[in-house]
ChimeraX commands (.cxc) that place a marker at each C-alpha (Angstrom):
marker #1 position -7.85,-70.53,6.22 radius 0.5
marker #1 position -7.01,-66.78,6.02 radius 0.5
marker #1 position -7.22,-66.71,2.24 radius 0.5
marker #1 position -9.97,-64.28,1.21 radius 0.5
marker #1 position -10.38,-65.88,-2.23 radius 0.5
marker #1 position -10.99,-69.38,-0.87 radius 0.5
marker #1 position -13.30,-67.97,1.79 radius 0.5
marker #1 position -15.29,-66.12,-0.88 radius 0.5
marker #1 position -15.53,-69.20,-3.10 radius 0.5
marker #1 position -16.66,-71.30,-0.13 radius 0.5
marker #1 position -19.39,-68.79,0.74 radius 0.5
marker #1 position -20.44,-68.66,-2.91 radius 0.5
marker #1 position -20.62,-72.46,-3.06 radius 0.5
marker #1 position -22.73,-72.57,0.10 radius 0.5
marker #1 position -25.01,-69.90,-1.34 radius 0.5
marker #1 position -25.51,-71.93,-4.53 radius 0.5
marker #1 position -26.23,-75.11,-2.54 radius 0.5
marker #1 position -28.64,-73.21,-0.29 radius 0.5
marker #1 position -30.54,-71.71,-3.23 radius 0.5
marker #1 position -30.71,-75.12,-4.91 radius 0.5
marker #1 position -32.03,-76.66,-1.71 radius 0.5
marker #1 position -34.69,-73.95,-1.53 radius 0.5
marker #1 position -35.72,-74.23,-5.18 radius 0.5
marker #1 position -35.77,-78.05,-5.33 radius 0.5
marker #1 position -39.00,-78.57,-3.30 radius 0.5
marker #1 position -40.73,-75.87,-5.35 radius 0.5
marker #1 position -39.64,-77.58,-8.56 radius 0.5
marker #1 position -40.95,-80.91,-7.24 radius 0.5
marker #1 position -44.23,-79.23,-6.29 radius 0.5
marker #1 position -44.62,-77.76,-9.78 radius 0.5
marker #1 position -43.69,-81.12,-11.28 radius 0.5
marker #1 position -46.36,-82.89,-9.23 radius 0.5
marker #1 position -48.88,-80.19,-10.16 radius 0.5
marker #1 position -47.96,-80.59,-13.83 radius 0.5
marker #1 position -48.32,-84.38,-13.65 radius 0.5
marker #1 position -51.69,-84.15,-11.90 radius 0.5
marker #1 position -53.20,-82.07,-14.73 radius 0.5
marker link #1:1,2 radius 0.2
marker link #1:2,3 radius 0.2
marker link #1:3,4 radius 0.2
marker link #1:4,5 radius 0.2
marker link #1:5,6 radius 0.2
marker link #1:6,7 radius 0.2
marker link #1:7,8 radius 0.2
marker link #1:8,9 radius 0.2
marker link #1:9,10 radius 0.2
marker link #1:10,11 radius 0.2
marker link #1:11,12 radius 0.2
marker link #1:12,13 radius 0.2
marker link #1:13,14 radius 0.2
marker link #1:14,15 radius 0.2
marker link #1:15,16 radius 0.2
marker link #1:16,17 radius 0.2
marker link #1:17,18 radius 0.2
marker link #1:18,19 radius 0.2
marker link #1:19,20 radius 0.2
marker link #1:20,21 radius 0.2
marker link #1:21,22 radius 0.2
marker link #1:22,23 radius 0.2
marker link #1:23,24 radius 0.2
marker link #1:24,25 radius 0.2
marker link #1:25,26 radius 0.2
marker link #1:26,27 radius 0.2
marker link #1:27,28 radius 0.2
marker link #1:28,29 radius 0.2
marker link #1:29,30 radius 0.2
marker link #1:30,31 radius 0.2
marker link #1:31,32 radius 0.2
marker link #1:32,33 radius 0.2
marker link #1:33,34 radius 0.2
marker link #1:34,35 radius 0.2
marker link #1:35,36 radius 0.2
marker link #1:36,37 radius 0.2
view
């Protein structure tokens, strides 16, 4: 646990997962909008 590199990579991974979780519903919304045209 006191390793700065592993801590940084863990935070980076969480940030990527968080941004994917935020962008996924928007992508689904655009997909539904595209299919409804």
